N, C-alpha and C positions, 0 to 999 in steps of 0.2 A: 464553575457551574457545569453540570452535566446536561447535555442536550440529546434529544431524540429526533429522528427523522426517518423517512422512508425513501429508499432508492429503488426504483423499478419494482415496487411492491415488497421489498425486503427491509425490515426494520434495522436501524443502526442507532448506536449511542456513541457519545464521545469516546474515542479510542478504538472503535471497531475498524477493521481493515477491509478496504474495498479492493477486490481482486479483478484484474482485467486481462484481456488478451490483446496484445498489440495488433493494430491494424483494423481496418474496416473496408469491406469491398466497395469498389466503385468510387473511392475517394483517393486522389493521387497521394497525398501525404499518408493516408491509411495504408496504401500498398507498400510504401517504404517501411513503415513501422511493422507491418506484417513480416517483412524479410528480417528485420532486426529481432523480432520475437522468436524466429526460428532458431536463433542462437541460444536461447534460454530453454533449459529442460522443463518439460511439462506444459500443461495448458495455460497456467497463470504466468504471464510475462511481466506484469507490472502491478504494483500496489500503491495505494494512497490511503490516507487515514481520515476518517470522518472526525471533525472537531465540533462543528456547530458554532454559533446558532444557524438555524435554517440549513442551507446546503453547503456551508463552508467546510473545505477539506484542505489537507496539506499533503504534499508529496515532495520527493526528491527526484527531479527530472532534469531535463536539459537546461532549465533556468536555475538549477540548484534547488535548495529547499524553499518552496513557495506555496502560497495559498491560491485556491481557485474555488469557484462557486458552482454547485449543481443547482440548476433552476427547476422549480416545480416538481421535484422528486424524480426527475427523469435523467438518466445518464445520456447526455448528448455531447459527445466529445468534440464533434465538429463545431458546436456552438462556442466552446471554450478553448479551442485548440491554440489560439494566439496567446491566451493567458497561460498556457502550459508548454510553450516552446514548440508549437506545431505537433505535439503528440496527439495522435488519433488512436483511440483504443475502444474495445468492445467490453461492456460490462459482463463479468463472468459470475460474480457472487460476492459473499461477504464472509470473512473469517472473524471469529469471536475468540480472541485469546483468553478472555475471562469466562467464557461460556460454560465450561465444565467444572469450574472451581466452585466450591461451596463457601462463598464469601458472604459476610453480612452486608447489608445495603450500605453501611458507612464505609466498610473496607473497600467495597467495589467502587464507590464514588471517589474515595481517596486515590485509588490506583488509577482510575480513568483520568482524574484531574492531573495527576503527576505525569502520566504519559502525554497528555495534551500540552502541559507546560514545557516538557522536554522538547517537543517538536517546535513549539512556538519560540523557545529560546534559541533555536538554531536557524530561524528564518534567515535567508540570504546567504547561507553557507553554499559553497560551490558543489557541483556534481563530483562524486568520487569515481574516477576512472580506474582506480586500483582496487578491483573487486576482491583481491586477496588480503586487503587490509580493512576488515569490517569494524575494527576496534577504534579507529580514529574518530575524533569529534570535529575535525577540521573540514571535512567534506563528506557527502553522503550519496549513496545510490538508494533507490527506492526501498528495497527490503532491508537495507542496513539501517535506515532511519527508524523503521518499526522495531527492528531487533534491538537497537540501542535504547529506544524509548521504553520498551518492555523490560529490559535489563534493570532499569531504574526502579522497577517494582518487583524484582526478583524472578522474572519469567524469562527463560532463555528460549528463544525461538529458533536457535541453530540446532538442527537435528543431525548435522554431519552429512547431509546430502552431498553427493559428488557426481561428476561426470566420469565414467569409467575410463574413457580414453585420455583423460587429462589428470595426471597425478597432482595432488595438492589442492584440488578444487573443493574439498570439503570445508575449506575456510570461507568460501563464498556463502553468503546468505541469499538463497534463491527465493523468488516470489512463490514458486510452487511449494517449496519447503514450508513456508509460513502457512499457506492454505492447508497443507496436510497436517501441520502440528496443532491446529486449532479446530474447534467446532466450526463447521463450514456449511453455509447454505448456498447452493448453486442456483443461479437464475434459471427460470423455466424457459425463457427464450433470451437470446443474446441481443443486446442493443449497443 
């Protein structure tokens, strides 16, 4: 089933990618996550995927691949931080991997369902600390989960982004890379 929802006024459907910046001012765990976010290139430090129904999302974070719920269409990471392994982040926008493709309604629904099914079939897998191995299905980091899910429907979100000062980092699937590879709607103000 394909669900629709709105997060901070931006529409999402099953399989759309929520982009965030690590951290939130004046919240102690938020300050820690802001420092972690500085290690990741670009403004987008973390991603989750909207599944539905209502505000149900999936992410690969400190707790591994897990579900959490957005309440009342408002991104409030402090409210759900214990469900997310104390991650505190700020809503940045939404990436639409299927946004610029000319798909029939049936094709798009099939792809969205397959992406969601992939994520759900990997619930409970641990966090992948080996960022240079995005092709494993045994453990996942945030953007790797979206990358692998979309490979299931023939969409490769790895654009080869790399950090100039570190050779070989083009294997890493960066959250910013996914935001740039897709149609993207940036939040008007950050929450």
